[in-house]
C-alpha positions, -999 to +999 in steps of 0.1 A: +711+260-379+687+250-408+652+243-407+662+207-409+682+209-370+651+229-361+627+205-367+623+188-335+614+224-320+590+229-350+575+195-340+568+209-306+558+243-316+529+223-338+521+202-308+503+231-290+465+218-296+477+183-278+498+199-252+467+222-243+448+187-239+474+170-221+474+199-193+438+195-191+436+157-186+465+161-157+449+185-136+418+159-136+438+144-117+437+170-090+419+151-060+428+185-032+415+218-048+397+239-025+362+246-033+353+284-050+333+294-019+368+296-002+389+311-025+397+350-020+424+351-046+449+329-070+479+332-075+504+321-100+542+319-094+562+319-126+592+333-142+598+331-179+568+305-193+553+301-164+549+337-164+534+339-196+510+310-188+502+328-157+494+354-175+472+340-203+450+330-175+446+367-162+440+375-195+410+351-204+393+351-172+396+392-167+360+399-170+344+369-155+362+356-126+351+366-093+385+368-081+416+384-088+447+364-103+479+373-094+510+368-117+545+370-097+575+366-108+595+380-076+608+366-048+580+391-025+545+381-021+515+405-020+501+409+017+468+393+008+484+358+002+472+334+028+455+307+039+421+316+015+447+319-017+453+291-042+483+291-052+503+274-086+541+276-083+549+267-119+586+256-129+598+237-157+629+225-144+614+226-107+644+244-096+638+283-101+651+300-075+623+331-072+594+305-076+608+277-048+611+308-028+578+324-032+566+290-031+579+281+006+566+312+019+533+310+002+531+275+023+539+292+059+511+317+051+487+287+047+480+289+014+466+258-008+495+249-029+496+231-065+529+225-079+531+223-117+566+213-129+591+181-142+608+179-114+638+191-090+634+209-057+596+222-065+588+183-072+604+174-034+588+203-019+553+193-028+559+156-014+571+174+018+545+198+022+516+171+006+507+199-020+491+188-048+514+178-078+513+177-113+539+161-129+549+178-166+561+147-187+600+147-188+604+141-226+586+178-230+617+201-232+631+228-230+613+245-206+597+267-230+576+245-248+554+234-216+540+266-222+505+246-239+506+221-211+509+246-181+481+265-200+462+234-199+464+227-162+459+262-152+424+271-177+408+229-165+421+233-128+404+267-122+372+253-141+372+219-119+369+245-089+338+262-104+349+294-113+351+288-151+323+263-166+331+270-201+371+255-200+366+228-220+346+244-245+372+267-245+400+245-251+380+224-275+375+256-297+415+265-296+420+231-307+397+234-336+419+268-346+449+256-335+449+225-357+437+246-386+469+271-384+489+242-377+479+231-413+484+267-431+520+267-412+530+238-427+525+250-465+558+268-478+558+304-478+533+304-448+531+338-428+553+327-401+583+323-429+572+351-449+571+376-415+606+361-401+626+371-434+611+404-432+622+409-393+657+394-401+684+419-380+661+439-368+648+448-329+615+432-330+586+455-310+559+436-302+521+455-295+495+441-285+460+454-263+454+448-232+451+420-222+446+394-250+473+408-272+494+421-249+501+385-233+508+373-269+536+401-273+550+389-243+551+351-252+565+364-290+591+387-275+605+359-250+603+331-276+625+357-304+647+363-273+654+326-269+652+305-300+663+330-326+687+348-302+674+381-311+665+414-292+632+420-292+603+440-268+568+435-257+543+466-246+507+467-241+481+489-258+467+518-257+490+530-231+520+522-256+501+550-276+510+574-246+541+567-247+563+547-264+551+553-300+568+589-301+601+573-295+603+565-335+598+602-336+641+599-337+658+587-369+683+571-343+660+554-327+645+535-357+675+519-369+670+488-377+638+486-358+608+467-369+567+465-352+547+440-349+511+447-339+491+418-328+453+418-337+424+399-332+386+395-335+377+406-297+399+442-295+378+469-281+371+493-305+386+518-291+416+500-287+418+491-322+414+527-336+447+534-318+467+506-331+451+516-370+467+548-362+499+539-352+501+516-379+494+546-402+519+569-382+546+546-383+543+533-416+571+560-433+593+556-401+597+518-397+583+483-412+550+476-394+536+440-399+501+432-386+492+399-372+457+388-369+447+358-345+417+342-351+394+319-331+358+319-316+370+329-282+396+353-268+412+321-252+416+307-293+422+339-306+451+344-281+467+304-285+463+312-328+488+345-323+508+321-299+513+297-322+524+319-354+547+337-330+566+303-319+565+297-358+583+330-367+607+327-338+619+289-354+622+306-384+642+333-372+665+312-353+667+290-388+676+324-409+703+333-380+719+302-376+707+303-339+706+266-315+669+271-300+674+246-275+709+266-265+701+292-232+736+287-213+727+321-189+698+310-179+707+273-172+740+280-156+752+315-151+718+329-141+715+304-109+751+305-096+758+308-062+721+306-057+708+280-028+672+268-024+648+278+007+661+262+037+627+251+045+632+224+014+658+209+029+636+192+052 
């Protein structure tokens, strides 16, 4: 598949700043959010893109939010979820089995629910239970390109509750940086195109600091997997320096490997030193690529790294001859034989 054939996907990736604002605007239509005083915890139920969007919210609010954010990607829910929980059930298709079952369980426990989807079972569930519904426009697909919309919804919703008064400022700042980055990525020989050429045929090990760089690494990994149909993994520093780093001491484990270190201005100084040490240690073992996110806030830097990663994955798709829209296993095989929660059927 050529660059021309992947053009619609590049256009969607380039629309990230607009998608963030669209999500924020959609959140303004919510009329039933609880007051901050009535919330003990916030949970995001999501798989794939929904999971990563939840991790973004958790990452950028970790040092300021007075209640914990739980990102759940399983059927089971923690015991702490109940009547004083605000739960976002996120699914691009509305037919994600794990999310649907967890949403039904959350509602049965009396949690306040917000459904974020394009339709499917989950949209019907929201209407049947009276849960708040944010409808993602049907034209934004496949599901993984709804990422910016979902992040905008989550950030603006938490801002509306009163937990995050700086949400709008963060969105504005991210928009400034993303438009700047978009202009750079439109030029010939840009960083994403150059990096993709270096990563072709490699297993890409994406690393970043917890929580900002590590969340970006998860998005990079998923996009390389799905868009380029290429193996990739994600891990978080500083923990990765205490285990994963030594795997590359073996010559066998270094075949067709490359590391991408996702950096940004808000790293803890000590973690940054560990990543510098890792890069120096690996330089004669495997290719190590350093990608620097920019922005005035951690949120902006995280979104900046995300945009670069999305473009890298699409350049890889073109080089690999892969169709970014193909996801046969996820769309069909993964869901074979599954039934929606009985509560959904009325």
